[in-house]
C-alpha positions as CSV (number, residue, x, y, z in Angstrom):
1,M,0.0,0.0,0.0
2,V,1.3,3.4,-1.0
3,T,1.0,6.1,1.7
4,K,0.0,9.5,0.5
5,K,2.7,12.1,1.2
6,T,1.8,15.2,3.1
7,S,2.3,18.1,0.7
8,I,3.8,21.3,2.3
9,L,3.6,24.6,0.4
10,L,6.4,26.9,1.6
11,W,5.1,30.4,0.9
12,A,8.3,32.5,0.9
13,P,7.8,35.9,-0.8
14,L,11.5,36.7,-0.8
15,G,12.6,33.1,-1.7
16,S,14.2,30.3,0.3
17,G,17.7,28.9,0.1
18,T,21.2,30.1,0.9
19,H,20.8,33.7,0.0
20,Y,20.6,36.3,2.8
21,W,17.0,36.5,3.9
22,G,16.7,35.1,7.4
23,P,13.3,33.5,7.3
24,G,14.0,31.9,3.9
25,I,17.4,30.5,5.1
26,S,15.9,29.2,8.4
27,A,13.0,27.4,6.6
28,F,15.4,26.0,4.0
29,N,17.8,24.6,6.6
30,L,15.0,23.3,8.8
31,L,13.2,21.4,6.0
32,Q,16.4,19.7,4.9
33,G,15.6,17.2,7.6
34,V,12.2,16.0,6.4
35,D,11.6,12.5,5.3
36,K,11.0,12.8,1.6
37,E,9.2,9.4,1.7
38,K,6.5,11.1,3.8
39,Y,6.6,14.7,2.7
40,E,6.7,16.8,-0.5
41,I,8.0,20.4,-0.2
42,H,6.8,22.9,-2.8
43,L,8.1,26.5,-2.9
44,A,6.1,29.6,-4.1
45,H,8.0,32.9,-4.1
46,G,8.6,36.3,-5.7
47,F,12.4,36.3,-5.8
48,P,13.8,36.4,-9.4
49,A,17.2,35.0,-8.4
50,Q,15.7,32.0,-6.6
51,A,18.0,29.0,-7.2
52,K,16.9,25.4,-7.8
53,Y,17.4,23.0,-4.9
54,P,16.8,19.2,-4.6
55,L,14.8,20.0,-1.4
56,F,11.9,21.4,-3.4
57,D,9.6,19.0,-5.4
58,S,8.4,22.1,-7.3
59,I,9.2,25.8,-7.4
60,S,6.7,28.4,-8.5
61,F,7.5,32.0,-9.3
62,V,4.4,34.0,-8.6
63,R,5.6,37.5,-9.5
64,K,8.7,39.6,-8.9
65,L,8.5,41.2,-5.4
66,I,10.4,44.3,-4.3
67,F,9.8,44.4,-0.6
68,K,8.5,47.8,0.7
69,D,7.8,49.0,-2.8
70,K,4.1,49.6,-2.6
71,V,3.3,49.0,-6.3
72,S,5.3,45.8,-6.4
73,M,3.8,44.5,-3.2
74,T,0.3,45.3,-4.4
75,L,0.8,43.5,-7.7
76,F,2.4,40.5,-5.9
77,I,-0.7,40.2,-3.7
78,L,-3.0,40.4,-6.8
79,W,-1.1,37.7,-8.6
80,S,-1.1,35.7,-5.4
81,Y,-4.9,35.6,-5.4
82,F,-5.1,34.0,-8.8
83,W,-2.2,31.7,-8.0
84,M,-3.9,30.4,-4.9
85,K,-7.2,30.1,-6.6
86,K,-5.6,27.9,-9.2
87,N,-3.2,25.9,-7.0
88,A,-4.3,25.8,-3.3
89,K,-6.1,22.4,-3.6
90,K,-2.8,20.7,-4.6
91,Y,-1.3,21.1,-1.1
92,D,-2.1,20.1,2.5
93,I,-0.2,22.7,4.4
94,C,0.8,26.3,3.8
95,Y,3.9,27.3,5.8
96,N,4.0,31.0,5.4
97,L,7.1,33.1,6.1
98,S,5.6,36.6,6.2
99,P,3.1,38.2,8.6
100,H,2.5,41.1,6.2
101,H,-0.3,41.3,3.6
102,I,2.0,39.5,1.1
103,G,1.9,36.5,3.4
104,L,-1.3,36.7,5.4
105,L,-3.7,37.3,2.5
106,P,-2.3,34.3,0.5
107,G,-2.6,32.3,3.7
108,V,-6.3,33.2,4.0
109,W,-6.9,32.4,0.3
110,F,-5.1,29.1,0.6
111,K,-7.8,27.9,3.0
112,K,-10.6,29.5,1.0
113,F,-9.6,27.8,-2.2
114,G,-9.2,24.3,-0.8
115,G,-6.0,24.0,1.3
116,K,-6.2,22.3,4.6
117,K,-4.1,24.2,7.2
118,T,-2.1,27.4,7.0
119,F,0.5,28.6,9.5
120,V,2.3,32.0,9.6
121,K,5.8,32.3,11.0
122,M,6.2,35.5,13.0
123,T,9.7,36.4,12.0
124,A,10.3,39.5,14.1
125,L,9.0,41.5,17.0
126,N,6.9,44.6,16.1
127,D,6.3,43.1,12.6
128,G,3.0,42.6,10.9
129,F,0.4,43.4,13.6
130,N,2.7,46.1,15.1
131,D,3.8,47.7,11.8
132,N,3.8,51.4,12.9
133,S,5.0,53.0,9.7
134,R,3.0,56.1,8.7
135,V,1.6,54.5,5.5
136,S,0.5,51.3,7.3
137,K,-1.3,53.3,10.0
138,L,-2.9,55.5,7.4
139,L,-4.2,52.6,5.5
140,G,-5.2,50.6,8.6
141,L,-3.1,47.6,7.5
142,P,-2.2,46.3,11.0
143,Q,-6.0,46.2,11.9
144,Q,-6.7,44.4,8.6
145,R,-4.1,41.8,9.5
146,L,-5.7,41.3,12.9
147,R,-9.0,40.6,11.2
148,M,-7.3,38.2,8.8
149,A,-5.6,36.4,11.7
150,K,-8.8,34.7,12.7
151,E,-8.8,32.9,9.4
152,V,-5.4,31.0,9.8
153,D,-4.7,28.0,11.9
154,G,-1.8,29.3,13.9
155,F,1.1,31.7,14.3
156,I,4.6,30.2,14.9
157,A,6.3,32.5,17.4
158,L,10.1,32.4,17.5
159,S,10.6,33.9,20.9
160,S,8.9,34.5,24.2
161,E,8.7,38.2,23.4
162,I,6.7,37.4,20.2
163,V,4.4,35.2,22.2
164,E,3.6,38.1,24.5
165,E,3.1,40.4,21.6
166,L,0.6,38.1,20.0
167,K,-1.3,37.8,23.3
168,E,-1.4,41.6,23.6
169,K,-3.1,41.6,20.2
170,N,-5.7,39.2,21.4
171,I,-4.6,36.4,19.2
172,G,-6.2,33.3,20.6
173,A,-4.0,31.1,22.8
174,K,-4.6,28.1,20.6
175,Q,-3.3,30.0,17.6
176,I,0.0,30.8,19.2
177,I,2.7,28.1,18.9
178,R,6.1,28.7,20.4
179,I,8.7,27.1,18.2
180,P,12.2,28.7,18.0
181,N,14.6,28.7,15.1
182,G,17.0,25.7,15.1
183,V,20.5,24.9,14.0
184,D,22.2,21.8,12.6
185,T,24.5,21.1,15.5
186,R,26.2,18.3,13.6
187,K,27.3,20.8,11.0
188,F,28.0,23.9,13.1
189,V,30.6,22.4,15.5
190,P,33.6,23.9,17.3
191,L,37.1,22.9,16.2
192,K,40.0,21.7,18.2
193,L,42.9,24.1,18.4
194,E,45.0,22.3,15.7
195,S,42.1,22.5,13.1
196,K,41.2,26.0,14.1
197,V,44.8,27.2,13.4
198,L,44.6,25.7,9.9
199,V,41.2,27.3,9.2
200,R,42.6,30.7,10.3
201,E,45.7,30.3,8.1
202,K,43.3,30.1,5.0
203,F,42.0,33.5,6.0
204,G,45.4,35.1,6.8
205,L,44.7,35.0,10.5
206,K,47.2,34.0,13.2
207,E,46.7,31.6,16.1
208,S,47.3,34.5,18.5
209,D,44.6,36.8,16.9
210,F,41.4,37.6,18.8
211,V,38.8,37.1,16.1
212,I,35.4,38.9,16.4
213,V,32.7,37.7,14.0
214,F,29.7,39.7,12.8
215,T,27.5,38.1,10.2
216,G,24.2,39.2,8.7
217,G,22.9,41.7,6.1
218,I,24.9,44.9,6.2
219,S,22.3,47.4,7.4
220,Q,21.7,50.0,9.9
221,R,19.3,47.7,11.7
222,K,22.1,45.1,12.2
223,G,24.7,47.8,13.1
224,P,28.1,46.4,12.2
225,S,29.4,50.0,12.3
226,L,28.8,49.9,16.1
227,V,31.3,47.1,16.3
228,L,33.9,49.1,14.4
229,R,33.4,52.0,16.8
230,A,33.7,49.7,19.8
231,I,37.1,48.3,18.8
232,E,38.4,51.6,17.4
233,G,40.0,52.7,20.7
234,M,41.1,49.2,21.7
235,I,43.4,48.2,19.0
236,G,46.4,50.2,20.3
237,R,46.3,48.2,23.5
238,F,45.1,44.9,21.9
239,P,46.7,44.7,18.4
240,Q,45.6,41.0,18.2
241,I,42.0,42.1,17.5
242,Q,40.7,41.1,14.1
243,L,37.1,41.9,13.1
244,L,35.3,39.9,10.4
245,I,32.1,41.6,9.0
246,I,30.4,39.1,6.8
247,G,27.3,39.7,4.7
248,P,25.8,41.5,1.7
249,D,24.4,45.1,1.5
250,R,20.8,45.2,2.8
251,D,20.0,48.9,3.0
252,K,21.0,50.3,-0.4
253,G,24.5,51.1,0.8
254,K,23.7,53.3,3.8
255,E,25.5,51.2,6.4
256,K,28.2,50.2,4.0
257,Q,29.0,53.9,3.4
258,V,29.3,54.4,7.2
259,L,31.7,51.5,7.4
260,E,33.8,52.8,4.5
261,E,34.0,56.3,6.0
262,L,35.1,54.9,9.4
263,L,37.8,52.8,7.8
264,S,39.0,55.5,5.4
265,S,39.6,57.8,8.3
266,N,41.5,55.3,10.4
267,T,44.3,53.3,8.6
268,V,45.0,51.3,11.8
269,L,41.4,50.1,11.9
270,Q,41.7,49.1,8.2
271,N,44.4,46.6,9.1
272,H,42.2,44.9,11.6
273,T,38.9,44.7,9.7
274,H,37.9,42.3,7.0
275,I,34.7,42.8,5.1
276,I,33.4,39.8,3.2
277,D,30.3,39.8,1.0
278,H,28.0,36.8,0.5
279,T,29.8,33.5,1.2
280,S,28.9,29.9,1.0
281,T,31.5,29.0,3.6
282,I,30.1,30.9,6.6
283,L,30.8,27.9,8.9
284,A,34.6,28.3,8.5
285,Y,34.4,31.9,9.7
286,Y,32.6,30.9,12.8
287,Q,35.1,28.1,13.4
288,A,37.9,30.6,13.0
289,G,36.4,33.0,15.5
290,D,36.6,33.7,19.2
291,L,33.5,35.8,19.8
292,F,30.3,36.6,18.1
293,V,28.7,40.1,18.2
294,L,25.3,41.3,16.9
295,P,24.2,44.8,18.0
296,S,20.8,44.6,16.1
297,L,18.0,47.1,16.5
298,N,15.5,44.2,16.2
299,E,15.4,40.5,15.4
300,G,13.0,37.6,15.5
301,M,15.6,35.0,16.5
302,S,18.9,35.4,14.8
303,N,20.1,32.4,12.8
304,S,23.6,33.8,12.9
305,M,23.6,33.9,16.7
306,L,22.4,30.2,16.9
307,E,25.1,29.1,14.4
308,A,27.9,31.0,16.1
309,M,27.0,29.7,19.5
310,S,26.7,26.1,18.2
311,C,30.3,26.6,17.0
312,G,31.3,27.4,20.6
313,L,31.4,31.2,20.4
314,P,30.1,33.3,23.3
315,A,27.8,36.0,22.0
316,I,27.4,39.7,22.8
317,V,24.0,40.7,21.5
318,T,21.5,43.5,22.1
319,K,18.4,42.9,24.1
320,V,16.1,42.1,21.2
321,S,13.6,39.4,20.5
322,G,15.0,35.9,20.9
323,A,18.2,37.1,22.5
324,A,17.2,36.4,26.1
325,D,15.9,33.0,25.1
326,V,19.3,31.9,23.9
327,V,21.9,34.1,25.7
328,D,22.2,33.6,29.5
329,H,23.7,36.9,30.6
330,G,27.1,36.3,32.2
331,R,27.0,32.6,31.5
332,N,27.3,32.0,27.7
333,G,27.5,35.7,26.6
334,Y,26.2,39.1,27.4
335,L,23.0,41.0,26.7
336,I,23.6,44.7,26.2
337,D,21.8,47.9,25.3
338,R,22.6,49.2,21.8
339,E,25.5,51.3,23.0
340,V,29.0,51.3,21.8
341,S,30.4,51.7,25.3
342,Q,28.6,48.6,26.6
343,L,29.7,46.6,23.6
344,A,33.3,47.7,24.1
345,E,33.2,46.8,27.8
346,C,32.0,43.2,27.1
347,I,34.5,42.7,24.3
348,L,37.2,43.8,26.8
349,V,36.0,41.2,29.3
350,Y,36.7,38.4,26.8
351,L,40.0,39.9,25.6
352,E,41.4,39.9,29.2
353,N,40.0,36.6,30.3
354,T,40.7,33.6,28.0
355,E,39.5,31.1,30.6
356,L,36.1,32.9,30.9
357,R,35.8,33.1,27.1
358,T,36.5,29.3,26.8
359,R,34.0,28.5,29.5
360,H,31.3,30.7,28.0
361,G,31.9,29.2,24.6
362,I,31.3,25.6,26.0
363,Q,28.2,26.8,27.7
364,A,27.0,28.5,24.5
365,R,27.3,25.2,22.6
366,N,25.5,23.3,25.5
367,K,22.6,25.7,25.4
368,I,22.1,25.2,21.7
369,L,22.3,21.4,22.0
370,A,19.7,21.4,24.8
371,Q,17.1,23.7,23.3
372,F,17.7,24.7,19.6
373,E,18.9,21.5,17.8
374,S,17.3,21.4,14.4
375,N,15.9,17.9,14.5
376,S,13.9,18.7,17.7
377,V,12.7,22.0,16.1
378,L,11.7,20.2,12.9
379,K,9.8,17.5,14.9
380,K,7.7,20.3,16.5
381,H,6.8,21.7,13.1
382,L,5.8,18.3,11.7
383,E,3.6,17.6,14.7
384,L,1.9,20.9,13.9
385,F,1.6,20.1,10.2
386,R,0.0,16.7,10.8
387,V,-2.9,16.2,8.5
388,D,-5.8,14.3,9.9
389,E,-7.2,11.9,7.4
């Protein structure tokens, strides 16, 4: 007897794969672990550069989407209506990666036109229902989304903060499912000293260097320029500092220009900073590092933070959504305000105390193994996606 596979539609407006869009990367990595004898994974998106991957049984390009471009988003929503009307019956589950109209409306249409269950992943705090931009408030978009919320089966909340936010918006308790992001702890592993030295040599780094790693989209929201400012006055005393800033431009060059101006005005800083664009070898940079930093303005739950900590790096991160769920202050890293002085103070703690840094790195890895391992996170999703015959 042939068992019918459960058909999962991944609705990822900005695509899913190894390109830099956090929700798309997270879903792509998570779904790698599904049993393809039991599940089909189908992707629908609006990302013109979407690559083909064996994970997906089919890939559908709905329409080109330029996020935050009103005309583009409106047209994407319109095309989504007709796409769902034609295709919704083919799938059992809609796993939706956007709480905005580009995600919620298609999720509602999925059920209307014959799909069984639809779940929306809440990817950031103050996103979707708490979109406070002038245009959104003028058009009443957050209120519209709250009305649409009643039509979907559930909201996957990455962090305890997002859970509380949904409760404040009177989303029903049965609709809120707390599932964090996960990380492949078999892939993202620490290296022993001998192997770490060899990895560093490939990047022109020395065994004696103190390597700080920042990874993510280069944007003012992520704040890599704050890390530059934090180490600027420390290099004279600690010439072993090396900063790796890894990621592509994500705000039309605004933050990148700030970085360039800081470096051009300080030749010493230039010699201790390495800016790397998109890379397919991010693991090696974590394994070459000593410390992870992420002074974000907001997050849902940072994939980079999870990956770095899985590789045994203590983390210094701002007090944003997901951070307190992962970083135990003073035990496996530090939670800070978004201030250069606090960031510098915490970096200094690890510079001056190798034993503490090592201990915090071990505890960072242990925390990930205990609570954020990808297989256990996937299991929670698949339990949620179960289709009753």
